[in-house]
C-alpha positions as CSV (number, residue, x, y, z in Angstrom):
1,M,24.1,-5.6,-16.9
2,A,26.4,-2.8,-16.1
3,G,25.4,-0.1,-13.5
4,Q,22.5,1.7,-14.6
5,R,21.0,5.1,-13.6
6,V,17.4,4.1,-12.3
7,I,14.7,6.8,-11.1
8,I,12.1,5.3,-8.6
9,F,9.4,7.7,-8.5
10,G,6.4,8.2,-5.9
11,N,3.9,10.8,-4.9
12,Q,5.2,10.9,-1.1
13,A,8.6,11.0,0.1
14,F,7.7,9.1,3.4
15,S,5.9,6.2,1.4
16,L,8.9,6.0,-1.3
17,V,11.4,5.5,1.5
18,N,9.2,3.1,3.5
19,F,7.6,0.9,1.0
20,R,10.5,1.0,-1.6
21,G,13.3,1.3,0.5
22,A,14.2,-2.2,0.3
23,L,14.0,-2.2,-3.5
24,M,16.2,0.8,-3.8
25,E,18.7,-0.7,-1.5
26,D,18.8,-3.9,-3.6
27,L,19.4,-2.0,-6.6
28,R,22.3,-0.4,-5.1
29,R,23.8,-3.6,-4.2
30,R,23.7,-4.8,-7.8
31,G,25.8,-1.9,-8.7
32,H,23.1,0.5,-9.9
33,E,22.8,4.4,-9.3
34,V,19.6,5.0,-7.6
35,L,17.5,8.5,-7.6
36,A,14.6,8.7,-5.4
37,L,12.0,11.2,-6.8
38,A,9.2,12.3,-4.7
39,P,7.7,15.6,-3.1
40,D,8.4,16.6,0.4
41,F,11.6,15.1,1.2
42,D,12.8,16.3,4.9
43,D,16.1,16.0,6.3
44,S,15.6,12.7,7.9
45,L,14.5,11.2,4.9
46,R,17.3,12.5,2.7
47,E,19.9,11.2,5.6
48,R,18.2,7.7,5.5
49,L,18.5,7.4,1.7
50,A,22.1,9.0,1.8
51,A,23.2,6.4,4.3
52,S,22.4,3.7,1.5
53,G,23.9,5.6,-1.3
54,I,20.7,6.8,-2.6
55,E,20.1,10.4,-3.9
56,A,16.8,12.3,-3.1
57,V,15.4,14.3,-5.8
58,S,12.6,16.7,-4.7
59,L,9.6,18.0,-7.0
60,S,6.3,19.8,-6.6
61,L,3.4,17.3,-7.1
62,S,-0.2,17.3,-6.0
63,R,-1.6,14.0,-5.3
64,T,-5.3,15.0,-5.4
65,S,-5.3,17.9,-7.9
66,V,-7.6,17.6,-11.0
67,N,-6.7,21.2,-12.3
68,P,-5.4,20.8,-15.9
69,L,-3.1,23.7,-15.7
70,K,-1.4,22.6,-12.4
71,D,-1.1,19.0,-14.0
72,L,0.4,20.4,-17.2
73,R,2.9,22.2,-15.0
74,D,3.6,19.1,-13.1
75,L,4.4,17.3,-16.4
76,A,6.6,20.0,-17.8
77,Q,8.5,19.9,-14.6
78,L,8.9,16.1,-14.6
79,W,10.1,16.5,-18.3
80,R,12.9,18.8,-17.3
81,I,13.9,16.5,-14.3
82,M,14.1,13.4,-16.7
83,R,16.0,15.5,-19.3
84,D,18.6,16.9,-17.0
85,L,19.1,13.5,-15.0
86,K,19.1,11.2,-18.2
87,P,18.1,8.0,-16.2
88,D,18.5,4.6,-18.0
89,V,15.3,3.2,-16.4
90,V,12.2,4.9,-14.8
91,L,9.9,2.8,-12.3
92,A,6.9,4.7,-11.1
93,F,4.1,3.8,-8.7
94,T,0.9,5.5,-7.6
95,I,-1.3,7.1,-10.1
96,K,0.0,10.5,-10.8
97,P,3.8,9.2,-11.1
98,V,2.5,6.5,-13.3
99,V,0.6,8.7,-15.6
100,Y,2.7,11.8,-15.6
101,G,6.1,10.1,-15.0
102,T,5.6,7.7,-17.8
103,L,4.7,10.4,-20.3
104,A,7.5,12.7,-19.2
105,A,10.0,10.0,-19.4
106,T,8.9,9.2,-23.0
107,L,9.1,12.8,-24.1
108,A,12.6,12.8,-22.5
109,G,13.8,10.0,-24.4
110,V,14.0,7.4,-21.5
111,T,14.1,4.2,-23.2
112,R,13.2,1.7,-20.2
113,R,9.8,2.8,-18.5
114,H,8.2,0.7,-16.1
115,V,5.3,0.9,-13.6
116,L,3.9,-0.5,-10.5
117,I,0.2,-0.6,-9.9
118,T,-0.2,-1.0,-6.1
119,G,-4.0,-1.2,-6.1
120,L,-6.9,0.3,-8.1
121,G,-8.3,2.1,-5.0
122,Y,-10.5,5.5,-5.5
123,A,-10.2,5.4,-9.3
124,F,-12.1,2.2,-9.7
125,S,-14.3,2.3,-6.7
126,A,-18.0,2.4,-7.0
127,S,-19.5,5.9,-6.6
128,S,-22.8,7.5,-7.5
129,S,-21.2,11.1,-7.2
130,L,-21.1,12.9,-10.7
131,R,-17.7,14.4,-9.6
132,D,-16.4,11.0,-8.6
133,R,-17.4,9.4,-11.6
134,F,-15.7,12.1,-13.8
135,V,-12.5,11.9,-11.7
136,Q,-12.5,8.1,-12.2
137,G,-13.2,8.2,-15.8
138,L,-10.4,10.5,-16.2
139,A,-7.9,8.4,-14.4
140,R,-8.8,5.3,-16.3
141,T,-8.2,7.2,-19.6
142,L,-5.0,8.5,-18.2
143,Y,-3.9,5.2,-17.4
144,R,-4.9,3.8,-20.7
145,V,-2.8,6.5,-22.5
146,S,0.3,6.4,-20.3
147,L,0.5,2.5,-20.1
148,L,0.8,2.6,-23.9
149,A,4.4,3.9,-23.4
150,A,5.4,1.6,-20.4
151,H,7.3,-1.5,-21.0
152,V,6.6,-3.5,-18.0
153,V,3.5,-3.1,-15.8
154,F,3.9,-4.8,-12.4
155,M,0.6,-5.6,-10.7
156,Q,-0.1,-7.2,-7.3
157,N,-3.1,-9.5,-7.7
158,R,-4.9,-11.2,-10.5
159,D,-8.3,-9.4,-10.2
160,D,-6.6,-6.1,-10.8
161,V,-4.9,-7.7,-13.9
162,N,-8.2,-9.0,-15.1
163,E,-9.8,-5.6,-14.7
164,F,-7.0,-3.7,-16.6
165,V,-7.1,-6.3,-19.4
166,A,-11.1,-6.5,-19.6
167,R,-11.1,-2.6,-19.6
168,R,-8.4,-2.7,-22.4
169,I,-6.2,-0.3,-20.1
170,V,-3.1,-2.3,-20.8
171,A,-2.2,-5.6,-22.8
172,R,-1.7,-8.7,-20.8
173,D,1.9,-9.5,-22.2
174,K,3.0,-6.4,-20.5
175,I,2.0,-7.4,-17.2
176,T,4.3,-9.0,-14.5
177,L,2.4,-10.2,-11.3
178,V,4.2,-9.8,-8.1
179,N,3.2,-10.9,-4.6
180,G,2.8,-7.1,-3.3
181,T,5.7,-5.1,-2.0
182,G,7.0,-7.8,0.4
183,V,8.6,-7.4,3.7
184,D,12.0,-7.9,5.1
185,L,11.7,-10.9,7.2
186,K,14.9,-10.1,9.1
187,E,13.6,-6.7,10.0
188,W,10.1,-8.1,10.8
189,P,10.6,-11.1,13.2
190,V,8.0,-12.6,15.1
191,V,7.3,-10.7,18.2
192,A,5.6,-11.9,21.3
193,L,1.9,-11.6,21.7
194,P,0.6,-8.9,24.4
195,D,-1.0,-10.1,27.7
196,T,-4.4,-9.8,28.0
197,P,-6.8,-8.1,27.1
198,V,-7.0,-8.9,23.5
199,V,-6.0,-6.0,21.3
200,F,-7.2,-5.6,17.6
201,A,-5.6,-3.1,15.4
202,L,-6.3,-1.5,12.0
203,A,-3.5,0.6,10.3
204,A,-4.5,2.6,7.2
205,R,-4.8,6.0,5.8
206,L,-8.1,7.2,7.3
207,L,-10.3,6.6,4.1
208,G,-13.8,5.1,4.1
209,E,-12.8,2.6,1.5
210,K,-10.4,0.9,4.1
211,G,-13.4,-0.2,5.8
212,I,-12.6,1.8,8.9
213,R,-16.3,2.7,9.6
214,E,-17.2,-0.9,9.8
215,Y,-14.4,-1.7,12.0
216,V,-15.4,0.9,14.3
217,A,-19.2,-0.3,14.1
218,A,-17.8,-4.0,14.9
219,A,-15.6,-2.6,17.9
220,R,-18.8,-0.7,19.2
221,R,-20.7,-4.0,19.3
222,V,-18.0,-6.3,20.6
223,K,-17.1,-3.8,23.4
224,A,-20.7,-4.1,24.5
225,I,-20.2,-7.7,25.3
226,H,-16.4,-7.9,26.0
227,P,-15.9,-4.2,27.3
228,E,-12.2,-5.1,28.2
229,T,-11.1,-5.5,24.6
230,R,-9.1,-2.7,23.0
231,F,-9.3,-1.6,19.5
232,L,-6.5,0.6,18.1
233,L,-7.0,2.9,14.8
234,L,-3.4,3.6,13.3
235,G,-3.2,6.0,10.9
236,G,-3.1,9.8,9.8
237,L,-5.8,12.1,8.1
238,D,-5.9,12.3,4.3
239,T,-6.5,14.7,1.7
240,N,-8.3,12.1,-0.5
241,P,-11.9,13.0,-1.5
242,A,-13.0,9.9,0.5
243,A,-11.2,10.8,3.5
244,I,-12.8,10.5,7.1
245,S,-13.0,13.7,8.9
246,L,-11.0,14.7,12.1
247,E,-14.5,15.5,13.7
248,E,-15.8,12.0,13.0
249,V,-12.4,10.3,14.6
250,K,-12.6,12.6,17.6
251,G,-16.2,11.2,18.0
252,W,-15.2,7.4,18.1
253,V,-12.3,8.1,20.5
254,E,-14.6,10.4,22.9
255,D,-17.1,7.5,22.9
256,G,-14.3,5.3,24.2
257,I,-14.5,2.7,21.0
258,V,-11.1,3.0,19.5
259,E,-7.8,4.5,20.6
260,W,-6.2,6.8,18.0
261,P,-2.6,7.9,18.1
262,G,-2.5,9.0,14.6
263,H,0.3,8.0,12.0
264,V,2.7,6.0,14.1
265,E,5.7,3.5,13.7
266,M,4.0,0.4,12.6
267,R,6.5,-2.1,14.3
268,E,6.2,-0.6,17.8
269,W,2.3,-0.9,17.7
270,L,2.2,-4.3,16.3
271,E,3.8,-5.5,19.4
272,R,0.8,-4.3,21.4
273,T,-1.6,-6.1,19.0
274,S,-3.1,-9.5,19.4
275,V,-5.1,-9.6,16.0
276,Y,-4.8,-7.4,12.9
277,V,-7.8,-6.3,11.1
278,L,-8.1,-4.7,7.7
279,P,-11.8,-4.6,6.3
280,S,-10.6,-2.7,3.2
281,Y,-12.9,-2.7,0.1
282,R,-9.9,-3.2,-2.4
283,E,-6.1,-3.3,-2.2
284,G,-3.2,-4.4,-4.2
285,V,-1.7,-6.7,-1.7
286,P,-1.7,-4.6,1.7
287,R,1.8,-3.9,3.3
288,S,0.3,-3.5,6.8
289,S,-1.1,-7.2,6.7
290,Q,2.1,-8.5,5.4
291,E,3.9,-6.7,8.1
292,A,1.3,-8.1,10.7
293,M,1.9,-11.6,9.3
294,A,5.6,-11.5,9.4
295,S,5.4,-10.4,13.2
296,G,3.1,-13.4,13.8
297,R,-0.3,-12.1,13.9
298,P,-3.7,-13.6,12.8
299,I,-5.4,-11.6,9.9
300,I,-9.1,-10.6,9.8
301,T,-9.7,-9.1,6.4
302,T,-12.1,-8.9,3.6
303,D,-12.4,-11.3,0.7
304,V,-11.6,-8.8,-1.9
305,P,-8.9,-8.2,-4.5
306,G,-5.6,-7.9,-2.8
307,C,-6.9,-8.6,0.8
308,R,-7.7,-12.2,0.0
309,E,-4.2,-12.8,-1.1
310,T,-2.9,-12.5,2.6
311,V,-5.2,-15.0,4.4
312,I,-5.9,-18.8,3.8
313,D,-9.6,-18.8,5.4
314,G,-9.3,-20.5,8.8
315,E,-5.6,-21.1,8.9
316,N,-4.0,-17.8,9.6
317,G,-7.3,-15.7,10.2
318,F,-10.5,-15.2,8.4
319,L,-11.9,-13.7,5.3
320,V,-15.1,-11.8,5.6
321,P,-17.4,-10.2,3.0
322,P,-16.7,-6.4,2.5
323,R,-19.0,-3.9,4.4
324,D,-20.2,-6.8,6.6
325,V,-20.2,-5.6,10.2
326,D,-21.9,-8.8,11.3
327,A,-19.2,-11.1,9.9
328,L,-16.4,-8.9,11.4
329,V,-18.0,-9.2,14.9
330,R,-18.2,-12.9,14.7
331,A,-14.4,-13.2,13.6
332,M,-13.5,-10.9,16.3
333,V,-15.6,-12.6,19.0
334,H,-14.0,-16.0,17.8
335,F,-10.5,-14.9,19.0
336,L,-12.0,-13.5,22.3
337,E,-13.8,-16.7,23.0
338,N,-11.0,-18.7,21.6
339,P,-7.7,-16.9,22.7
340,Q,-5.4,-20.0,22.2
341,D,-6.0,-19.6,18.4
342,I,-4.3,-16.3,18.3
343,A,-0.9,-18.0,18.6
344,V,-1.9,-20.7,16.3
345,K,-3.1,-18.8,13.6
346,G,-0.4,-16.3,14.2
347,H,2.4,-18.8,13.6
348,R,0.6,-19.9,10.3
349,S,0.6,-16.1,9.3
350,R,4.3,-16.2,9.7
351,Q,4.9,-19.4,7.5
352,I,2.6,-17.7,4.7
353,A,4.7,-14.4,5.0
354,E,7.9,-16.5,4.5
355,E,6.5,-18.3,1.5
356,R,4.9,-15.4,-0.3
357,F,6.2,-12.0,0.8
358,D,9.9,-12.0,1.2
359,V,10.8,-8.6,-0.3
360,H,14.1,-9.7,-1.6
361,Q,12.5,-12.4,-3.6
362,I,9.8,-10.0,-4.9
363,N,12.6,-7.5,-5.9
364,A,14.6,-10.2,-7.8
365,R,11.5,-11.1,-10.0
366,M,11.0,-7.3,-10.8
367,F,14.6,-6.8,-11.5
368,S,14.5,-9.8,-13.8
369,A,11.5,-8.4,-15.7
370,M,13.4,-5.0,-15.9
371,G,16.7,-6.4,-17.2
372,L,18.5,-5.0,-14.1
């Protein structure tokens, strides 16, 4: 198809550039005009996009607000942007861009509207809090309404597909399943494992649902018997209602359990990592695990939607039950007592990344579904 004007819309400029950069660049290589729409573009992100011929478009959007007046203003702002830019195609990801971007695109007359569901997360997590349950019910209703207006709904694991269909949020025939975001295997080559001691790492936003407290509890127990072992916690604080506080993280650091450099460049820290750990309660297909696999690292993760897609249990790592500190400890101790297995399982991780998570193959599947 002749060159189209395509908007890629996310809720954070940084994640848009870092997680959808390859997708936008592949669109440019196919001759399409690409506009990256998100809040909080800084000069460095704009320059990175401009170097690839992609225009950054900023807007005001709160990721966590449930104020209906604020959300109506966001919707009106999006409608004006869509009306003025006149895209041929809109692809939105993360909940607010999916909901409000799809509705605004419909009101503005955009004829091809697509969404990417990267994981169900907070809106589908079990909670006893009345506020949480209200917000979750609202989120599901908004998904249901907005996805009526979507033409293709990309999802990243079969569990999420089945849940959306069972809850009648979207019809199955609208869904295209893809293997996560994918990674550029040339940009993420295998890197040498660090010398001893063994270093475990978890990279995530500091949310309880990422299994961070279980990781720290396991680290505390492992260090009691293998005190030389290092545990990295990579990621910044978050405004999500389920976020872990700065005080709690500082306590872990002061106790000598974890090292916390904050939000970091993943590539540099994977070079320092022996085994990657993600004990999350639920994911789409975690990008951090894909990057670790491409780099030749074994994975310890939970047997839950999204995470289980990254591990063949016993081959490139281990699947453990969610919220199970004992199982995490056993998996960690396995690598400490069998250090030769780190390289063996890391090699298998790279093979699986090549088979499943090549970003250009994933992008090509998405472009085919979108007619691009």
